[in-house]
N, C-alpha and C positions, 0 to 999 in steps of 0.2 A: 535345501538340503539336494543334492543327486550322490545320487547311491548305485555302486557299481560292482556286481558281481565276479570276479576270475577265479576259474577254477585253476590251482597251482598244488602240484601233486607235495607231498610238506617236505621229502629230500631236499626243493630247490625254491623254498618258502624265500631262505636269505640272499641266493644269487635273485629272484626277483625286485624283491625289497631293493637292491643293492641298483638293480637296471631299473627299478619306479621313481629311485633318486634324483637319477638323471634324467630320466625324459624328465619331469616333473621341472624342473630345472631350464632345464632345456626351452621348453613353453611356455618362462616367465615373462613378464612383461606389461608395459602400462594398458594394456587396452586387454588387460587380463580383471575378473572382478572378483575373483574365489580371496577367501579373504583367511579361508580355511582347512585343513589337507589333511584327512587321518588315512591309515593301512592298517587295517583289522584282521586278522587270524580268525575268519567265523564258522563255527559247526552247525550244522545245518541236516535235515531229513537223510539226503542221500550221501553226505560227506563233510570234506571238511572246503574250506573255498577265501578265498580274502575277499574282504570288502573293503569298500575307497569310498570315505568320504568326502567330498567335496560341500565346502560351507559357504552361503551368500549372504550377502545383509538381509537382502532385499528377495524376491521371486523374480524380478524385473533384475536385480542385478543378473541372476542367472539366466534372465534372458538375455540381455548386454554382454553378458561374455565372451570375449571373441578368443578362443584358440586359433582360429584359422592366423591371426594378424601375426600371432606371434610366434605361427609356424615359417609363413613368412619371412622374420625376419631375420631363419635361420639359410633363409637362400643367400644370402648375403655371403655365404661361411666360401674359405675354401675346398679346393676341393676333397683336402686331405680332412678338414674337420668334415665335411659332408659324408664322405667318407665310413668314420669315425660316426658321427650320428647317425650315421643308416644302421651299420651293424649293434648298435647298441637297444633302434628300434626293432628290428628283425630279434634277437634273441627275447628279448622284451616282450 
């Protein structure tokens, strides 16, 4: 399992989740070994955050997960689709 903490103000959580879903969908493909994905609102000592979990069947699957291959498949998108993807990613 891989864990990532992201600071997101409470009033922007809904938009973050919408964008995160779009970004996650853009980066799926045959070269990905991730088996599950969780987004969780987490509270810790200094405040609130978003906790993102990626689940893998094994440690080797986590090592072999090829995010870059999924990213590169998006290089073949039309100019308009790339622009939309860049806008989503930048806001995310």
